C-alpha positions in Angstrom: -70.3 144.8 222.4 -66.7 144.3 223.6 -64.9 147.5 222.8 -64.0 149.2 226.0 -60.4 149.6 227.1 -59.6 151.4 230.4 -58.6 150.6 233.9 -57.4 147.0 234.5 -60.7 145.5 235.7 -60.1 141.9 234.5 -58.3 139.5 236.9 -56.8 136.4 235.4 -56.0 133.1 237.2 -54.7 129.7 236.3 -56.6 126.9 237.9 -54.0 124.3 239.2 -54.3 121.2 241.5 -52.8 123.4 244.2 -55.3 126.2 243.8 -55.5 129.4 241.9 -52.4 131.2 240.6 -53.0 134.9 239.9 -51.6 136.0 236.5 -52.3 139.7 236.7 -54.9 142.2 235.6 -55.9 143.6 232.2 -58.2 146.3 230.8 -60.5 143.8 229.0 -61.2 140.1 228.5 -59.7 140.3 225.0 -56.4 141.7 226.3 -56.3 139.0 229.0 -56.9 136.3 226.3 -54.0 137.7 224.3 -51.6 136.9 227.1 -52.6 133.3 227.4 -51.6 130.2 225.3 -53.7 129.5 222.2 -56.6 127.2 222.9 -60.4 127.3 223.2 -62.5 129.7 225.2 -66.1 130.1 226.5 -67.8 132.9 228.4 -70.2 132.8 231.2 -72.1 135.3 233.4 -73.4 135.0 236.9 -77.0 135.4 238.2 -77.6 136.3 241.8 -73.8 136.6 242.2 -73.0 132.9 242.3 -75.2 131.1 239.8 -74.3 130.1 236.2 -76.3 128.3 233.5 -75.3 125.0 231.8 -71.7 125.0 233.0 -71.3 121.3 231.9 -72.2 122.3 228.4 -69.7 125.1 228.4 -67.0 122.6 229.5 -67.9 120.1 226.9 -67.7 122.8 224.2 -64.1 123.7 225.4 -63.1 120.0 225.0 -64.8 119.8 221.6 -63.1 123.0 220.4 -59.6 122.0 221.3 -60.2 118.6 219.6 -61.2 120.5 216.4 -57.9 122.4 216.8 -56.0 119.0 216.8 -55.4 119.0 220.6 -56.9 116.7 223.2 -57.7 117.2 226.8 -60.4 116.6 229.5 -61.7 119.0 232.1 -62.9 117.6 235.4 -66.3 119.3 236.1 -65.9 119.1 239.9 -62.5 120.7 239.8 -63.7 123.4 237.4 -66.6 124.2 239.7 -64.3 124.5 242.7 -62.0 126.8 240.7 -64.8 129.0 239.5 -66.2 129.3 243.1 -62.7 130.3 244.3 -62.4 133.0 241.7 -65.9 134.4 242.7 -64.8 134.3 246.3 -61.5 136.1 245.5 -63.2 138.9 243.6 -66.7 139.3 245.2 -68.3 141.3 242.3 -72.1 141.7 242.6 -72.3 140.0 239.2 -69.5 138.7 237.0 -68.6 137.8 233.5 -66.0 135.0 233.3 -64.0 133.6 230.4 -62.6 130.1 230.6 -59.6 129.3 228.4 -58.5 125.7 227.9 -55.1 125.1 226.5 -54.6 121.4 227.4 -53.9 120.6 230.1 -54.1 124.1 231.5 -57.3 125.9 232.4 -57.4 129.7 232.9 -60.2 131.9 234.3 -60.5 135.6 233.7 -63.2 137.6 235.5 -64.6 141.1 235.4 -67.6 142.9 237.0 -70.7 142.5 234.8 -73.7 144.8 234.3 -76.4 143.8 231.8 -77.2 146.0 228.8 -79.7 148.8 229.4 -83.3 147.7 229.4 -84.2 150.2 226.7 -82.2 148.1 224.2 -84.5 145.2 224.8 -87.5 147.4 224.4 -86.3 149.3 221.3 -83.9 146.9 219.7 -80.4 147.4 218.2 -78.7 147.9 214.8 -76.3 145.5 213.1 -74.2 145.6 210.0 -73.0 142.7 207.8 -69.3 141.9 207.4 -67.5 139.8 204.9 -65.7 138.0 207.8 -65.7 134.3 208.7 -64.2 132.0 211.2 -61.5 129.6 209.9 -63.1 126.7 211.8 -66.8 127.6 212.4 -67.4 125.0 215.1 -64.3 125.8 217.2 -64.4 128.5 219.8 -60.7 129.4 219.0 -58.9 132.1 220.9 -57.2 133.1 217.7 -60.4 134.7 216.5 -60.6 137.1 219.5 -58.1 139.6 218.0 -59.9 139.6 214.6 -63.2 140.2 216.4 -61.8 143.0 218.5 -60.4 144.7 215.4 -63.8 144.4 213.6 -65.6 145.9 216.6 -63.2 148.9 216.5 -64.4 149.7 213.0 -68.2 149.3 213.5 -70.2 152.5 212.9 -71.4 154.5 215.9 -74.6 153.1 217.2 -74.2 149.6 215.9 -74.3 146.8 218.4 -72.9 143.9 216.3 -71.2 142.8 213.1 -72.8 139.9 211.3 -70.5 137.4 209.6 -71.5 136.6 206.0 -70.4 133.6 204.0 -69.5 133.6 200.3 -73.0 132.7 199.3 -74.5 135.7 201.2 -75.7 133.6 204.1 -75.6 135.4 207.5 -73.8 133.0 209.7 -73.5 134.6 213.2 -72.3 137.7 215.0 -68.7 138.5 216.0 -69.6 137.4 219.5 -73.2 136.1 219.1 -75.6 133.9 217.2 -78.2 135.4 214.8 -81.8 134.5 214.3 -84.4 135.9 211.9 -88.2 135.3 211.6 -88.9 134.7 207.9 -92.2 133.6 206.5 -93.4 132.5 209.9 -90.3 130.3 210.6 -87.3 131.0 212.8 -84.1 130.7 210.8 -80.6 130.3 212.1 -77.4 128.9 210.6 -76.3 125.6 212.1 -73.6 124.0 209.9 -71.4 127.0 209.4 -71.6 128.8 212.8 -70.7 128.3 216.4 -73.3 126.4 218.3 -73.4 128.7 221.3 -74.8 127.6 224.6 -77.3 130.4 224.7 -78.3 129.6 221.2 -79.2 126.0 222.3 -81.3 127.3 225.1 -83.2 129.7 222.8 -83.8 126.8 220.4 -85.4 124.8 223.2 -87.7 127.8 224.0 -88.5 128.6 220.4 -89.4 125.1 219.4 -92.7 125.4 221.2 -93.5 128.8 219.7 -92.8 128.5 216.0 -91.2 126.2 213.4 -87.4 126.3 213.3 -85.3 126.1 210.1 -81.6 125.5 210.9 -80.5 127.3 207.7 -79.2 130.8 207.9 -81.0 133.6 206.1 -79.2 135.3 203.2 -78.4 138.9 203.2 -80.7 139.5 200.2 -83.6 137.8 202.1 -83.5 140.2 205.0 -85.9 142.6 203.4 -88.6 139.9 203.9 -87.6 139.1 207.5 -90.2 140.3 210.0 -88.1 140.0 213.2 -84.5 139.3 214.2 -82.4 139.0 217.3 -79.0 138.1 218.7 -78.1 135.6 221.4 -75.1 135.4 223.6 -74.3 134.8 227.3 -73.9 138.5 228.0 -76.8 139.8 225.7 -79.1 136.8 226.3 -81.8 137.5 223.7 -81.3 141.0 222.2 -83.8 142.2 219.5 -82.4 143.5 216.2 -84.5 146.2 214.4 -82.0 147.3 211.7 -79.5 145.5 209.5 -77.2 147.5 207.2 -79.3 150.6 207.9 -82.5 149.0 206.7 -85.4 148.2 209.1 -86.2 144.6 210.0 -89.9 144.2 209.4 -91.7 147.2 211.0 -88.4 148.4 212.6 -89.5 147.5 216.1 -89.4 144.5 218.5 -91.9 141.9 217.3 -94.2 139.6 219.1 -92.3 136.4 218.5 -89.1 137.9 219.8 -91.0 139.1 222.9 -92.4 135.6 223.4 -88.9 134.0 223.1 -87.5 136.7 225.6 -90.2 135.7 228.1 -89.6 132.0 227.7 -85.9 132.4 227.9 -86.2 134.3 231.2 -88.3 131.4 232.6 -85.7 128.9 231.5 -82.9 130.8 233.2 -84.8 130.8 236.5 -85.1 127.0 236.3 -81.6 126.3 235.1 -79.3 128.7 237.1 -77.0 126.5 239.3 -75.3 128.0 242.3 -71.5 127.4 242.6 
């Protein structure tokens, strides 16, 4: 969840050819984003302090998202790596969450200290609720959606981890800041055409492909009573089991074996893929 507002823990920089330009501090990544030009954004987290996963894929998604917004621009991967390394040097958090914002030709980096969710949430699972909310452009990681997502988070019931976006036909598309998967009749289902194709989502699909059949169509809200397992994916959450949707249990109401297998496979993939900056 991304709801906390407090001390200004987020430092924001612009990456320029002459080096980093500090732009101030904010209480949250969302507030930082609100002070930047409109563009595309992506979020990363570190492992072992300096390692990130699939940075090149994050950078390509930024370029693709601004193109979908009618802009054009390219990011030099080597320059982006140097800028990220400089930000990590400047802040020295044990672990960090970073948000890259691309408003061509400008690249901004916001960083905050990061702590993973409590282990019990992965053991017990979390609750979600469905929302009649959708992205204007489902394939663009557009900064204009951040304010709408933050407002929706502020209205979620206590104890609910995520709001799930639902299309007009009742299909669950994704979360406010995550992708959504459900196990239904022995198949893993996730919406592809009308949702963001998150980097973590793509990694999970690589893992899941060897464990069970994958159907890249979302599950409808009225089909959830027949789902046996569900989970969220995002950079910060990784693979987070879901045991309740709209106050109804998913399957037996506990973390299922297929989700546990995907969690284990995903952890192994992270160990292989993490790249030190």
